[in-house]
C-alpha positions in Angstrom: 32.6 14.7 -3.6 35.5 12.3 -3.8 35.6 8.9 -2.1 34.6 8.2 1.4 36.5 5.7 3.6 33.1 4.8 5.1 29.5 5.1 4.2 27.0 4.2 6.7 23.7 3.3 5.2 20.6 4.1 7.5 20.5 7.0 10.0 18.5 5.4 12.8 19.9 4.5 16.2 22.3 2.0 15.1 23.5 4.2 12.1 23.9 7.4 13.7 25.7 5.8 16.6 28.1 4.3 14.1 28.6 7.6 12.5 29.4 9.2 15.8 32.1 6.6 16.8 33.6 6.2 13.3 34.0 9.9 12.9 36.1 10.3 16.1 39.0 9.3 13.8 39.9 12.7 11.9 41.8 10.7 9.3 38.7 9.0 8.0 36.3 10.5 5.6 32.7 9.4 6.8 29.2 9.9 5.6 25.7 9.0 6.9 22.9 8.5 4.6 19.2 8.3 5.7 16.0 10.4 6.1 15.7 12.6 8.9 13.2 11.7 11.7 9.8 13.5 11.7 9.5 16.8 13.3 24.1 2.7 24.7 25.9 2.8 27.4 24.6 4.9 30.2 28.3 6.4 30.7 28.6 7.4 27.0 24.9 9.0 27.1 26.1 11.1 30.0 29.3 12.3 27.9 27.2 12.6 24.7 24.1 14.8 25.8 26.1 18.1 27.1 28.5 17.9 24.1 25.5 17.8 21.6 23.5 20.3 23.7 20.4 18.0 23.6 18.9 16.3 26.5 17.8 12.8 25.8 18.8 10.7 28.6 16.8 10.4 31.9 18.7 8.2 34.8 15.4 7.6 36.6 16.1 3.8 36.8 13.8 0.9 35.6 11.2 -0.7 37.5 10.9 -4.4 36.9 8.3 -6.8 38.0 7.2 -10.3 37.8 5.0 -12.8 39.6 6.2 -13.8 42.9 8.0 -17.2 42.8 7.9 -17.2 39.0 10.8 -18.3 36.7 11.1 -14.8 35.2 12.0 -13.3 38.7 14.3 -16.3 39.7 16.4 -15.7 36.4 16.4 -11.9 36.9 17.8 -12.0 40.5 20.2 -14.5 39.7 21.7 -12.5 36.5 21.9 -9.4 38.6 23.7 -11.0 41.5 26.0 -12.9 39.1 26.9 -9.7 37.3 27.0 -7.9 40.4 24.6 -5.1 39.2 23.2 -3.0 42.4 19.5 -2.9 42.7 16.8 -1.9 44.9 14.6 -4.9 46.1 11.0 -3.9 46.8 10.2 -7.0 48.8 8.7 -4.6 51.4 5.6 -3.1 49.4 5.3 -0.3 51.7 8.9 1.1 50.5 7.5 0.9 47.0 4.5 2.6 47.8 6.4 5.4 49.6 8.8 5.8 46.9 6.3 6.1 44.1 3.3 7.3 45.6 1.3 7.7 42.3 1.7 3.9 41.4 -0.7 1.4 42.6 0.7 -2.2 41.9 -0.7 -5.5 42.4 0.6 -7.4 45.6 1.1 -10.6 43.6 4.2 -9.1 41.8 7.7 -8.8 43.1 9.2 -5.3 42.0 12.8 -4.3 42.1 14.5 -1.1 40.6 17.7 -1.2 38.5 19.2 2.2 39.7 22.8 1.5 38.3 22.5 4.2 35.6 19.3 2.7 34.1 16.5 4.8 32.7 15.2 5.9 29.3 16.2 7.8 26.4 14.2 9.9 23.9 15.0 8.0 20.7 14.5 10.8 18.3 16.6 13.3 20.5 19.2 10.5 20.9 19.6 10.1 17.0 19.7 14.0 16.6 22.4 14.2 19.2 24.7 11.5 17.7 24.3 13.0 14.1 25.0 16.4 15.6 28.3 15.2 17.3 29.2 13.1 14.2 28.8 16.3 12.1 31.0 18.3 14.3 33.6 15.7 14.0 33.4 16.0 10.3 31.2 13.4 9.2 28.8 14.3 6.1 25.2 13.8 6.8 23.0 13.2 3.6 19.2 13.4 4.1 18.3 10.9 1.5 17.4 7.2 0.9 19.7 4.6 -0.8 18.0 2.9 -3.7 21.0 0.8 -5.1 24.5 -0.3 -4.1 26.9 -1.5 -6.8 30.5 -2.7 -6.3 32.3 -1.0 -8.9 35.7 -2.7 -8.2 37.3 -4.5 -5.7 38.1 -1.3 -3.9 35.2 1.0 -4.3 31.4 0.9 -3.9 28.9 3.0 -5.7 25.8 4.2 -3.8 22.7 5.7 -5.7 20.1 7.5 -3.7 16.4 8.4 -4.5 17.7 12.0 -5.2 19.9 10.6 -7.9 23.0 11.4 -5.9 25.9 8.9 -6.6 28.2 8.2 -3.5 31.5 6.3 -3.8 32.9 4.6 -0.7 35.6 2.1 0.0 33.6 0.6 3.0 29.8 0.1 3.5 28.1 -0.2 6.8 24.3 -1.4 6.6 22.2 -0.1 9.5 18.9 -0.4 7.6 16.7 -1.9 10.4 13.3 -3.5 9.5 13.7 -2.1 5.9 16.8 -4.5 5.3 14.4 -7.2 4.4 12.4 -5.2 1.8 14.9 -2.9 0.2 16.7 -4.4 -2.9 20.2 -4.0 -1.5 21.9 -7.1 -2.7 24.6 -7.5 0.0 21.8 -7.7 2.9 18.6 -8.6 1.3 18.8 -12.3 2.4 19.6 -11.6 6.1 17.3 -14.0 8.1 14.9 -11.9 10.2 11.3 -11.5 10.8 9.3 -8.2 10.9 6.3 -7.7 13.0 3.9 -4.8 13.5 3.0 -3.6 17.0 0.4 -1.3 18.4 1.3 0.8 21.5 -1.0 3.4 23.1 -0.2 7.1 23.7 -1.9 9.0 26.6 -1.3 12.6 26.4 -0.8 14.5 29.6 -0.5 18.1 30.7 2.8 19.7 31.7 1.8 19.6 35.3 0.9 16.1 35.2 4.3 15.3 33.5 6.1 17.3 36.3 4.1 15.2 38.9 5.4 12.0 37.2 8.9 13.3 36.8 10.3 10.8 39.0 8.4 7.9 37.2 10.9 5.1 35.8 10.0 3.0 33.0 8.0 -0.1 34.1 8.4 -3.4 32.7 5.9 -6.1 33.9 6.5 -9.7 33.0 3.5 -12.0 32.9 1.9 -14.0 30.0 -1.7 -13.3 28.9 -2.3 -10.0 30.8 -5.9 -9.0 30.7 -6.7 -11.2 27.8 -3.8 -10.0 25.6 -2.7 -12.3 22.9 -0.9 -15.6 24.3 2.4 -14.5 22.7 2.4 -11.4 24.8 5.0 -11.9 27.6 4.4 -8.6 29.5 3.9 -4.9 29.0 6.0 -1.9 29.3 5.0 1.7 30.3 7.2 4.6 29.6 7.0 7.8 31.7 5.8 11.1 29.9 8.1 11.8 27.1 7.7 15.1 24.9 7.0 14.2 21.1 7.7 16.4 18.2 4.2 18.1 18.4 5.8 19.5 21.9 3.1 17.6 23.8 3.7 15.0 26.5 2.6 11.3 26.2 2.8 8.2 28.4 3.5 5.4 26.1 2.2 1.7 26.9 2.8 -1.5 24.9 2.9 -5.1 24.9 6.1 -7.3 25.0 6.0 -10.2 22.6 4.2 -10.2 19.4 0.5 -9.5 18.7 -1.6 -12.1 16.7 -0.9 -12.5 13.0 1.7 -9.9 13.4 4.3 -10.6 10.8 4.7 -8.7 7.8 6.5 -9.8 4.6 6.3 -6.8 2.2 7.0 -3.2 2.0 3.3 -2.5 1.0 2.4 -4.3 4.4 4.6 -2.1 6.3 3.5 1.1 4.6 -0.2 0.1 5.2 0.4 -0.6 8.9 2.3 2.7 9.5 -0.9 4.6 7.8 -3.2 2.4 10.1 -4.5 3.1 13.6 -3.5 -0.1 15.0 -5.4 -2.8 16.9 -8.3 -1.1 18.7 -8.8 -4.0 21.1 -5.0 -3.8 22.2 -5.3 -0.1 22.7 -8.3 -0.4 24.7 -6.8 -3.1 27.1 -3.6 -1.3 27.4 -5.1 2.2 28.5 -7.3 0.3 31.0 -4.1 -1.3 32.6 -2.3 2.0 32.8 -5.3 3.7 34.5 -5.1 0.7 37.1 -1.4 1.3 37.9 -1.7 5.1 37.8 -5.1 5.6 39.3 -5.1 9.3 39.4 -3.7 9.9 36.0 -5.2 12.6 34.3 -5.3 12.0 30.5 -6.2 14.7 28.0 -6.6 12.3 25.1 -5.6 9.0 23.9 -4.4 7.7 20.5 -2.6 4.8 19.0 0.9 4.3 17.7 1.7 1.8 15.0 5.5 0.7 15.0 7.5 -2.1 13.4 10.1 -4.5 15.2 12.4 -6.9 13.8 13.8 -10.1 15.2 16.7 -12.6 14.6 16.6 -16.1 15.1 19.2 -15.8 18.1 17.3 -12.7 19.5 20.6 -10.8 19.4 21.5 -8.1 16.8 23.5 -8.9 13.7 27.0 -7.2 14.0 29.3 -8.6 11.3 31.2 -8.4 8.1 29.6 -10.0 5.0 32.9 -9.2 3.0 36.2 -7.4 4.0 34.4 -4.1 2.9 30.7 -4.7 3.7 29.5 -5.0 7.2 25.8 -4.6 8.8 24.5 -3.8 12.2 20.9 -4.5 12.3 17.9 -6.0 13.9 17.3 -4.7 17.3 14.8 -7.4 18.5 12.6 -4.8 20.2 15.6 -3.5 22.3 17.4 -1.2 20.0 17.2 1.8 22.2 19.0 0.1 24.9 21.8 -1.3 23.1 22.1 1.3 20.1 25.2 3.2 21.2 27.4 0.0 21.9 26.3 -1.7 18.7 27.2 1.5 16.7 30.7 1.5 18.5 31.3 -2.2 17.8 30.1 -1.8 14.1 32.3 1.3 13.4 35.4 -0.6 14.8 34.7 -3.6 12.8 33.9 -1.8 9.5 37.0 0.3 9.8 39.6 -2.0 11.3 38.1 -5.6 11.0 38.7 -6.1 14.7 36.1 -7.1 17.2 36.5 -4.9 20.1 34.4 -6.5 22.9 34.8 -9.3 25.6 31.6 -10.9 24.4 32.2 -13.7 21.6 31.9 -12.2 18.2 30.2 -15.6 17.2 27.1 -14.3 19.0 26.4 -11.7 16.5 27.2 -13.5 13.3 25.0 -13.0 10.6 22.5 -15.7 9.4 21.3 -15.7 5.7 18.0 -17.3 4.6 19.8 -19.7 2.3 21.8 -21.1 5.5 18.9 -23.3 6.8 
């Protein structure tokens, strides 16, 4: 197998993105290690999707709403105008109703549409596309789980997997997500991060219903304590119908912010949560909310989806080097899908060259260790 120039550990959205970017250099030997999924900048996604032959990006915009006169709304509008991001202001509610005839939104909210390349991606398809392009560029993809990392010398790291494979690499990039906190991987095990459980509702719809809602953008409504949700909830998100691995279409709705008693501190708790059906009260409230917003929605069946999110103290991802040969790109703060391609690009560049290739200050993304408190 020889020695790789870069081994990326973790094949999720950050890791697969980093693999695609790192492998653009034909002089580098790159490998990506991580389990397969169960059966970004908008400009880059437009390039990647046809190249991989996998559709994952849907540029339908994002509909954002907040209470009229609220601080959320004022901050949004100020940020959009400062950054000169074009958007559609739905101050005229009739215009909103004409554009999205299937939506029934409360008059107390002010809605606007980020139509500047915004939309949504299918995370599984995105990862599949990134890995496919990385492989075409010469990256070795290993469907395995890393158990141990040992620095054999100042120049080579040895990676041992569950399948007893031994990989040698000059540089490491950890993209291990929420499991960073629970895997006994010495370089990153003391990163300061919290891991939280979340319940979302999946509402199955038919293909004709999916086609009827094909112009539906992701909807994000910011308001505390929506319909008796936990006080830590800052709003809700509603995703348009997306095809899942079972080939059926589901509309997904979930809370923004954390549920009550949501933090998990052990790997056993994570495994138990993934095998659980989630919080039934949250599911009930979320499904009722969707049916008020889309009153004519025809739901075949409803089910829950449990997931895990991780947060950093700064609410920004870690993209940093621990040593000259060990880097990390982890902690999405619930927004991993929206930033993963750029995080992967920055992390790949930092790992290989040691350079920070962004106008944003590198200090914003520096790692914090538990012992630093």
